[in-house]
C-alpha positions as CSV (number, residue, x, y, z in Angstrom):
1,M,-58.6,56.8,-5.7
2,S,-55.0,56.8,-4.1
3,F,-51.8,55.4,-4.1
4,D,-50.3,54.2,-0.8
5,Q,-47.0,54.7,0.6
6,E,-44.1,53.0,-1.1
7,W,-43.2,49.4,-1.1
8,T,-41.0,47.9,1.8
9,E,-38.8,45.0,1.7
10,K,-39.2,42.1,4.1
11,K,-37.9,38.8,4.7
12,L,-40.4,36.0,4.2
13,A,-39.7,35.0,7.9
14,D,-41.1,38.4,8.8
15,F,-44.6,37.3,7.9
16,S,-44.6,33.6,7.5
17,S,-43.9,30.2,9.0
18,M,-42.6,27.4,7.2
19,K,-42.6,23.5,7.3
20,Y,-41.9,20.5,5.2
21,G,-44.8,18.2,4.0
22,K,-44.4,14.6,4.9
23,M,-44.4,11.4,2.9
24,P,-47.7,9.5,2.7
25,D,-48.1,5.8,3.6
26,K,-47.2,4.2,0.1
27,S,-49.7,1.2,1.0
28,K,-52.6,3.7,0.9
29,V,-51.6,5.6,-2.4
30,S,-54.2,4.8,-5.0
31,E,-56.0,6.3,-8.2
32,S,-58.7,8.0,-6.3
33,G,-59.0,10.2,-3.2
34,Y,-57.3,13.4,-2.4
35,P,-54.4,14.6,-4.6
36,I,-50.8,14.0,-3.3
37,F,-49.1,17.0,-4.1
38,T,-45.1,17.2,-4.5
39,G,-44.8,21.0,-4.9
40,Y,-44.8,20.8,-8.7
41,K,-47.2,18.2,-9.6
42,V,-49.8,15.6,-8.6
43,S,-48.4,12.1,-8.1
44,G,-51.1,10.0,-6.9
45,Y,-54.1,10.1,-4.7
46,Y,-54.7,9.4,-0.9
47,P,-57.4,8.5,1.3
48,D,-56.9,11.5,3.7
49,F,-55.9,15.3,3.3
50,M,-53.3,17.0,5.2
51,Y,-54.9,20.7,4.9
52,E,-58.5,21.8,5.0
53,E,-57.6,25.2,3.7
54,P,-58.4,25.7,-0.1
55,Q,-55.0,26.3,-1.3
56,L,-51.6,26.7,0.2
57,I,-48.4,28.4,-1.2
58,V,-46.0,25.5,-1.8
59,V,-42.3,25.7,-2.8
60,A,-40.9,22.7,-4.5
61,R,-37.6,21.7,-2.5
62,G,-36.0,19.9,-5.5
63,V,-36.2,16.6,-7.6
64,G,-37.4,18.1,-11.0
65,G,-38.9,21.2,-9.9
66,T,-36.5,23.1,-7.6
67,G,-37.8,26.5,-6.9
68,D,-41.2,26.0,-8.6
69,V,-43.9,27.8,-6.7
70,K,-47.5,26.5,-6.7
71,L,-50.7,26.9,-5.1
72,S,-51.5,23.3,-3.7
73,P,-54.6,21.6,-4.9
74,P,-57.6,22.2,-2.4
75,Y,-57.9,19.4,0.2
76,S,-54.5,17.8,-0.8
77,Y,-51.7,15.7,0.9
78,I,-48.5,17.7,0.5
79,T,-45.3,15.7,0.5
80,N,-41.7,16.4,2.0
81,L,-40.6,17.4,-1.4
82,S,-42.3,20.7,-0.6
83,I,-42.0,23.7,1.6
84,I,-45.4,24.9,2.9
85,V,-45.4,28.7,3.4
86,E,-48.2,29.7,5.9
87,L,-48.8,33.3,6.2
88,D,-49.9,36.0,8.6
89,E,-52.6,37.2,6.2
90,K,-53.0,40.6,8.2
91,I,-49.5,41.5,6.6
92,V,-49.7,39.8,3.3
93,D,-52.1,38.5,0.8
94,K,-51.8,34.9,-0.1
95,Y,-52.3,35.6,-3.8
96,F,-50.2,38.5,-3.8
97,L,-47.3,36.6,-2.4
98,Y,-47.9,33.5,-4.8
99,Y,-47.7,36.0,-7.8
100,S,-44.7,37.7,-6.3
101,L,-42.7,34.4,-5.8
102,S,-43.9,33.1,-9.2
103,N,-42.2,36.2,-10.8
104,K,-38.8,35.3,-9.2
105,N,-36.3,32.7,-10.0
106,L,-36.1,30.9,-6.5
107,R,-33.6,28.3,-8.1
108,V,-31.0,30.8,-7.0
109,L,-31.5,29.5,-3.5
110,D,-30.1,26.1,-4.4
111,S,-27.8,24.9,-1.8
112,G,-25.5,23.6,-4.7
113,S,-25.4,20.1,-3.1
114,A,-25.1,17.1,-5.4
115,Q,-28.9,16.9,-5.3
116,S,-30.6,20.1,-6.2
117,Q,-32.4,21.4,-3.1
118,I,-33.8,24.5,-1.4
119,T,-34.2,24.4,2.4
120,I,-36.5,26.5,4.9
121,N,-33.5,28.4,6.0
122,D,-32.7,29.5,2.6
123,L,-36.3,30.6,2.0
124,K,-36.8,32.4,5.3
125,N,-34.1,34.8,4.5
126,Y,-35.4,35.6,1.0
127,K,-36.7,39.1,0.5
128,V,-39.6,40.4,-1.3
129,N,-41.0,44.1,-1.9
130,I,-44.5,44.5,-0.8
131,P,-47.0,47.4,-0.9
132,T,-49.8,47.9,1.6
133,L,-52.5,45.1,2.2
134,E,-54.9,47.1,0.3
135,E,-52.9,47.3,-2.8
136,Q,-51.7,43.9,-2.6
137,K,-55.3,42.5,-2.7
138,E,-56.0,44.9,-5.9
139,I,-52.9,43.5,-7.6
140,A,-53.9,40.0,-6.7
141,L,-57.4,40.4,-7.9
142,L,-56.2,41.7,-11.1
143,L,-54.0,38.8,-11.8
144,K,-56.5,36.1,-10.4
145,S,-59.2,37.4,-12.7
146,L,-56.9,36.4,-15.5
147,D,-56.0,33.0,-14.1
148,D,-59.7,32.4,-13.3
149,K,-60.6,32.8,-17.0
150,I,-57.8,30.8,-18.2
151,E,-59.0,28.0,-15.7
152,L,-62.5,28.5,-17.0
153,N,-61.5,28.0,-20.6
154,N,-59.4,25.0,-19.7
155,A,-62.4,23.2,-18.1
156,I,-64.7,24.2,-21.0
157,N,-62.3,22.5,-23.2
158,K,-62.0,19.5,-21.2
159,N,-65.6,19.0,-21.3
160,L,-65.7,19.6,-25.2
161,E,-63.0,16.8,-25.6
162,E,-65.0,14.5,-23.4
163,M,-68.0,15.1,-25.5
164,A,-66.2,14.3,-28.7
165,Q,-64.7,11.2,-27.2
166,A,-67.9,10.1,-26.1
167,L,-69.6,10.5,-29.4
168,F,-66.6,8.7,-31.3
169,K,-66.9,5.8,-28.8
170,R,-70.5,5.2,-29.0
171,W,-70.5,5.2,-32.8
172,F,-67.3,3.5,-33.7
173,V,-66.5,1.2,-30.8
174,D,-69.9,0.5,-29.3
175,F,-71.5,0.8,-32.9
176,E,-74.5,2.7,-31.4
177,F,-74.3,5.3,-34.3
178,P,-77.7,6.2,-35.8
179,N,-79.4,3.7,-38.3
180,E,-81.7,4.9,-41.1
181,H,-84.2,5.5,-38.8
182,G,-82.2,7.5,-36.4
183,E,-82.3,4.7,-34.0
184,P,-79.0,3.2,-32.1
185,Y,-77.5,0.5,-34.5
186,K,-76.7,-2.3,-32.0
187,S,-79.5,-1.6,-29.6
188,S,-81.9,-1.7,-32.5
189,G,-80.8,-5.0,-33.8
190,G,-78.5,-3.9,-36.4
191,E,-76.9,-6.6,-38.4
192,F,-73.2,-7.9,-37.5
193,E,-70.8,-10.0,-39.4
194,E,-67.9,-12.0,-37.9
195,C,-64.3,-10.9,-38.7
196,E,-60.8,-11.5,-37.5
197,L,-61.4,-8.6,-35.1
198,G,-64.8,-9.8,-33.8
199,L,-68.2,-8.8,-34.7
200,I,-68.4,-5.7,-36.9
201,P,-71.5,-3.9,-38.3
202,K,-72.6,-5.4,-41.9
203,G,-71.0,-3.6,-44.7
204,W,-67.9,-2.6,-42.7
205,K,-64.4,-4.0,-43.5
206,V,-61.2,-5.0,-42.0
207,G,-58.0,-3.1,-43.3
208,R,-54.9,-1.6,-42.2
209,A,-54.3,1.8,-40.5
210,T,-52.7,2.8,-43.6
211,D,-55.8,2.5,-45.5
212,I,-57.2,5.4,-43.3
213,F,-54.1,7.8,-43.4
214,D,-50.9,8.5,-45.0
215,V,-47.8,8.4,-42.7
216,Q,-45.5,11.3,-43.2
217,S,-42.3,12.3,-41.8
218,G,-40.4,15.4,-40.3
219,G,-36.9,16.5,-40.0
220,T,-34.9,19.2,-38.2
221,P,-32.9,22.0,-39.8
222,K,-29.1,22.3,-39.0
223,T,-29.2,23.5,-35.1
224,S,-25.7,25.3,-36.0
225,T,-27.3,27.6,-38.9
226,S,-28.9,30.5,-36.9
227,E,-30.7,31.9,-40.1
228,Y,-33.1,28.6,-39.8
229,W,-34.4,29.1,-36.2
230,N,-36.6,31.5,-34.2
231,G,-38.7,32.3,-37.0
232,E,-42.4,32.6,-37.3
233,I,-43.3,28.9,-38.0
234,P,-44.2,26.6,-35.1
235,F,-41.9,23.5,-34.8
236,F,-43.5,20.7,-33.2
237,T,-41.6,18.1,-31.2
238,P,-42.7,15.4,-28.7
239,K,-41.9,18.0,-25.8
240,D,-45.1,20.1,-27.2
241,C,-47.6,17.7,-26.5
242,S,-50.0,18.8,-23.9
243,N,-53.1,17.6,-21.9
244,F,-55.3,19.0,-24.7
245,F,-56.3,17.9,-28.1
246,Y,-54.7,20.9,-29.8
247,V,-51.2,22.3,-29.8
248,I,-50.9,26.1,-31.0
249,N,-47.5,26.9,-29.3
250,T,-44.3,25.0,-29.7
251,E,-40.8,25.4,-27.7
252,K,-39.0,26.0,-30.8
253,T,-39.9,28.0,-34.2
254,I,-38.2,27.8,-37.4
255,T,-37.8,30.3,-40.5
256,E,-39.0,29.8,-44.0
257,D,-35.3,28.9,-44.9
258,G,-35.1,26.4,-42.1
259,L,-38.4,25.0,-43.4
260,N,-36.6,24.8,-47.0
261,N,-33.7,23.1,-45.4
262,C,-35.2,20.1,-43.5
263,N,-37.1,17.1,-44.5
264,S,-40.4,18.5,-42.8
265,K,-43.3,20.0,-44.7
266,L,-45.6,22.7,-43.4
267,Y,-48.4,20.6,-41.9
268,K,-51.9,22.0,-41.9
269,T,-54.2,22.9,-39.1
270,D,-55.7,19.7,-37.9
271,T,-53.0,17.4,-38.9
272,V,-52.5,14.6,-36.4
273,F,-49.1,14.3,-34.9
274,I,-48.0,11.1,-33.1
275,T,-44.8,10.8,-31.3
276,A,-42.9,7.8,-32.5
277,R,-39.5,7.9,-30.2
278,G,-38.7,9.0,-26.8
279,T,-42.1,9.5,-25.3
280,V,-43.9,7.3,-27.7
281,G,-47.4,7.2,-28.6
282,K,-48.7,10.8,-27.7
283,V,-51.3,12.1,-30.1
284,A,-51.9,15.8,-30.9
285,L,-53.8,18.0,-33.4
286,A,-52.0,20.8,-35.0
287,G,-53.9,24.2,-33.9
288,R,-52.2,26.0,-36.7
289,D,-49.9,25.3,-39.6
290,M,-46.7,24.0,-38.5
291,A,-43.4,21.9,-39.1
292,M,-42.4,18.8,-37.3
293,N,-39.3,17.1,-36.2
294,Q,-38.2,13.4,-37.1
295,S,-39.1,12.1,-33.7
296,C,-42.9,12.3,-35.0
297,Y,-45.1,11.2,-37.7
298,A,-47.8,13.4,-39.4
299,L,-51.0,11.4,-40.2
300,V,-53.0,12.7,-43.1
301,A,-56.6,11.4,-43.8
302,K,-57.2,9.7,-47.1
303,N,-60.0,7.6,-49.1
304,G,-62.7,9.7,-47.5
305,Y,-61.7,9.6,-43.9
306,T,-61.2,12.9,-41.9
307,Q,-58.6,14.4,-39.8
308,K,-61.2,14.2,-36.6
309,Y,-61.8,10.6,-37.2
310,V,-57.9,9.9,-37.7
311,F,-57.3,11.5,-34.3
312,H,-59.8,9.5,-32.4
313,Q,-59.1,6.4,-34.4
314,T,-55.2,6.9,-33.9
315,Q,-55.7,6.9,-30.0
316,Q,-57.7,3.6,-30.2
317,L,-54.8,2.1,-32.2
318,I,-52.3,3.4,-29.6
319,N,-54.4,1.6,-27.1
320,V,-54.1,-1.6,-29.0
321,L,-50.5,-1.5,-29.6
322,R,-49.9,-0.8,-25.9
323,K,-52.1,-3.9,-24.9
324,N,-50.3,-6.2,-27.4
325,A,-47.0,-5.1,-26.0
326,S,-47.9,-7.3,-23.0
327,G,-45.5,-5.7,-20.5
328,A,-42.9,-5.4,-23.3
329,V,-41.1,-2.0,-23.7
330,F,-43.2,0.3,-26.2
331,D,-40.4,2.2,-27.0
332,A,-40.9,3.1,-30.8
333,I,-43.2,3.5,-33.7
334,T,-42.4,2.9,-37.4
335,V,-44.1,3.2,-40.7
336,S,-44.4,-0.4,-40.8
337,T,-45.9,-0.4,-37.4
338,F,-49.1,1.4,-39.1
339,Q,-48.7,-0.9,-42.4
340,N,-49.2,-3.9,-40.3
341,L,-51.8,-2.8,-37.9
342,K,-55.2,-4.1,-38.6
343,T,-58.3,-2.0,-38.0
344,I,-62.0,-1.7,-38.9
345,L,-62.8,0.5,-41.8
346,P,-66.3,2.1,-41.3
347,D,-68.7,3.3,-43.8
348,T,-67.2,6.9,-45.1
349,E,-70.6,8.4,-45.1
350,L,-70.8,7.8,-41.5
351,I,-67.5,9.4,-41.0
352,R,-68.7,12.7,-42.8
353,K,-71.9,12.5,-40.4
354,F,-69.6,12.3,-37.4
355,D,-67.4,15.2,-38.5
356,G,-70.5,17.2,-39.1
357,L,-71.4,16.7,-35.5
358,V,-68.1,17.4,-34.0
359,N,-66.7,20.2,-36.1
360,E,-68.3,22.9,-34.1
361,L,-66.8,21.5,-30.8
362,Y,-63.5,21.3,-32.3
363,S,-63.9,25.0,-33.6
364,L,-64.9,26.1,-30.3
365,M,-61.9,24.1,-28.5
366,L,-59.5,25.9,-30.9
367,E,-61.1,29.5,-30.1
368,K,-60.7,28.9,-26.3
369,I,-57.0,27.7,-26.6
370,N,-56.1,31.0,-28.6
371,E,-58.1,33.0,-26.0
372,I,-55.9,31.2,-23.4
373,Q,-52.9,32.1,-25.1
374,N,-53.9,35.9,-25.2
375,L,-54.7,35.8,-21.7
376,Q,-51.5,34.1,-20.7
377,H,-49.7,36.7,-22.8
378,I,-51.5,39.7,-20.8
379,R,-50.8,37.9,-17.4
380,D,-47.2,37.4,-18.3
381,T,-46.7,40.8,-19.5
382,L,-48.5,42.5,-16.4
383,L,-46.8,40.2,-13.8
384,P,-43.4,41.7,-13.7
385,K,-44.4,45.3,-14.1
386,L,-47.1,45.1,-11.0
387,M,-44.6,43.2,-9.0
388,S,-41.8,45.8,-9.5
389,G,-44.1,48.8,-8.8
390,E,-43.6,49.9,-12.3
391,I,-47.4,49.7,-12.9
392,R,-49.4,50.8,-9.8
393,V,-52.9,49.8,-9.0
394,P,-54.9,52.6,-7.4
395,V,-56.7,51.6,-4.2
396,E,-60.3,52.5,-4.4
397,K,-62.6,51.5,-1.8
398,G,-65.6,49.7,-2.9
399,N,-64.4,49.0,-6.6
400,S,-63.2,45.7,-7.7
401,V,-60.7,45.1,-10.6
402,P,-62.1,44.3,-14.0
403,D,-62.3,40.7,-15.1
404,L,-60.2,41.3,-18.2
405,P,-57.7,44.2,-18.0
406,M,-55.7,45.3,-21.1
407,V,-51.9,45.4,-20.9
408,A,-50.7,48.6,-19.6
409,E,-47.9,50.5,-21.1
410,S,-44.5,50.8,-19.6
411,S,-44.3,53.2,-16.6
412,A,-48.1,53.4,-16.4
413,I,-50.7,53.5,-13.9
414,Y,-53.4,50.8,-14.4
415,Q,-56.9,52.7,-14.1
416,P,-59.6,50.2,-13.3
């Protein structure tokens, strides 16, 4: 086990070449194919890819993501909103440089023109500190093991979400819930009745969304009162919606005093939040107790219904609202929207059976999301210390870095 020589400072131009991507033919952009990558997000799909390499370091030039550093999706088409960094990997490890640049604020390279932008010339002269290639690889392996675990948990959660959605659709949209003999209701000749919403299983009713849930409001403490903010209570706003069902972290937090001095109550885990203004119609589940601002509503199950059912049914209702808008701007939801929105009311015993089947899926989702948060905290704590050399990773031939390292103390040596 050994530490190699001290780190050296180099310009990016010393070990890389750079080029801009190019814009794809707009007539070929579609909803399937290879991802079109702008440097900070996927903006569509294309029948051809630009690079066969699994991943490239890409720096966003501007337009919403100036200075963002990402690894491009495998086999992607990279647009001219990006600077592609191609390395001499005999000098610098790709993943080490990715983490090194991710730890820096490249927005300082912005040319200062009317439109935010970073150029290749700006980036070529940017300096980074690097250790030997062997130590780079050990550092990168350590950080990548954390990101790989995060990615795996994300994939597991997507699968769990798809399973829950598929079961809801089969039972409450396709009406293939199990009958008294455990057979699919519709396919086994189950009885239906005509109603204003079409054919529904016999015994089910038509009501309004507010027969299923109460619609409750939120509020914001005075922003000028510092004692109300930066406390322990998550404060949900439309910005906190994610690509997953559950939200556990919020951009803002409030104190107990803040909660007591606003129009929001403390909503319990599994409360359904729906965004009502701004970005309208996004639906999320509270992953822990949290307050909520006035741009959202909290939906609380009643009359024998459950939060899981409310969550899935609300997603269906939002699809109905969008469809009924018929091209009109879908720019707000009010309490009366739900009071006037008609929906099917299934038998509540069936709702309880549905909950019994999906509860374990949801518990696992929440467990994985909390694990992701812990892994991200470990990674974000280690990253600046590793990239400054404050924590050194010894190079030991034949050894690999453990999958899940613990956070090292300041000025420590990480011992694999």
